[in-house]
C-alpha positions in Angstrom: 76.6 100.6 136.9 75.4 97.3 137.1 77.4 95.9 133.8 80.3 97.6 135.4 79.9 95.8 138.5 79.6 92.5 137.0 82.6 93.2 134.8 84.8 93.9 137.6 83.6 90.6 139.5 84.4 88.5 136.4 87.6 90.2 136.0 88.6 89.7 139.5 87.5 86.1 139.5 89.7 85.6 136.5 92.8 87.1 137.8 92.4 84.9 141.1 92.1 81.9 138.9 95.0 82.5 136.9 97.5 82.6 139.8 96.6 78.9 140.4 98.0 78.2 136.8 102.0 77.7 136.6 103.4 80.7 134.4 104.9 78.4 131.7 104.1 74.9 131.6 107.4 73.1 130.0 107.3 70.1 127.9 109.8 68.7 125.8 109.2 69.4 122.0 108.1 66.1 120.0 110.7 64.2 118.5 109.5 62.2 115.3 110.1 58.4 116.1 113.1 58.4 113.3 115.0 60.5 115.9 114.8 57.5 118.3 116.0 55.1 115.5 118.9 57.0 114.6 119.8 58.0 118.2 120.1 54.7 119.8 121.9 51.7 118.3 120.0 49.4 120.5 116.5 49.0 119.0 115.0 48.2 122.8 116.6 51.3 124.1 115.1 53.4 121.2 111.8 51.9 121.7 111.9 52.5 125.2 113.0 56.0 125.2 110.4 56.7 122.4 107.7 55.3 124.4 108.8 57.1 127.8 108.9 60.4 125.8 105.1 60.5 126.4 104.4 61.4 122.9 103.5 58.0 121.5 101.4 54.9 122.2 103.1 51.6 122.6 101.3 50.5 119.3 102.8 53.6 117.4 106.4 52.9 118.5 106.0 49.2 117.6 104.6 50.0 114.2 107.5 52.4 113.3 109.9 49.9 114.7 108.5 47.0 113.0 107.4 44.9 116.1 104.4 44.4 118.0 103.3 46.7 120.8 103.7 43.6 123.3 107.4 43.7 122.4 107.7 47.1 123.1 106.0 46.8 126.4 108.6 44.1 127.4 111.3 46.4 126.4 110.0 49.2 128.6 109.4 46.8 131.5 113.2 45.6 131.2 114.5 48.9 131.0 112.5 49.9 134.1 113.7 46.8 135.9 117.4 47.6 135.0 116.9 51.2 136.3 115.6 49.9 139.7 118.4 47.6 140.0 120.6 50.4 139.6 119.0 52.5 142.1 119.2 49.7 144.8 122.7 49.1 143.8 123.6 53.0 144.6 121.7 52.9 147.7 123.3 49.8 149.0 126.7 51.4 148.2 125.8 54.6 150.0 124.6 52.7 152.9 127.7 50.4 153.5 130.2 53.3 153.0 
């Protein structure tokens, strides 16, 4: 009886804990770095998208594209700067309409 009681307690605890975990965590499938070379004509854009995919380090992207990780970092920062500028522009347009 003691073992049955402990088993029920453990099963209950596991069932309660599993409710806290999302049903299915979605993550994009890993694309090879060659995909980003082929997909983007601009190497800076390809490096940026490869890094932002979250599956590669700056060094891995740089090695594949034949540049240093610092070059990849600069490309990512410039892309983020352009994105912020576009967001500000859109917000400004909406505000003054």
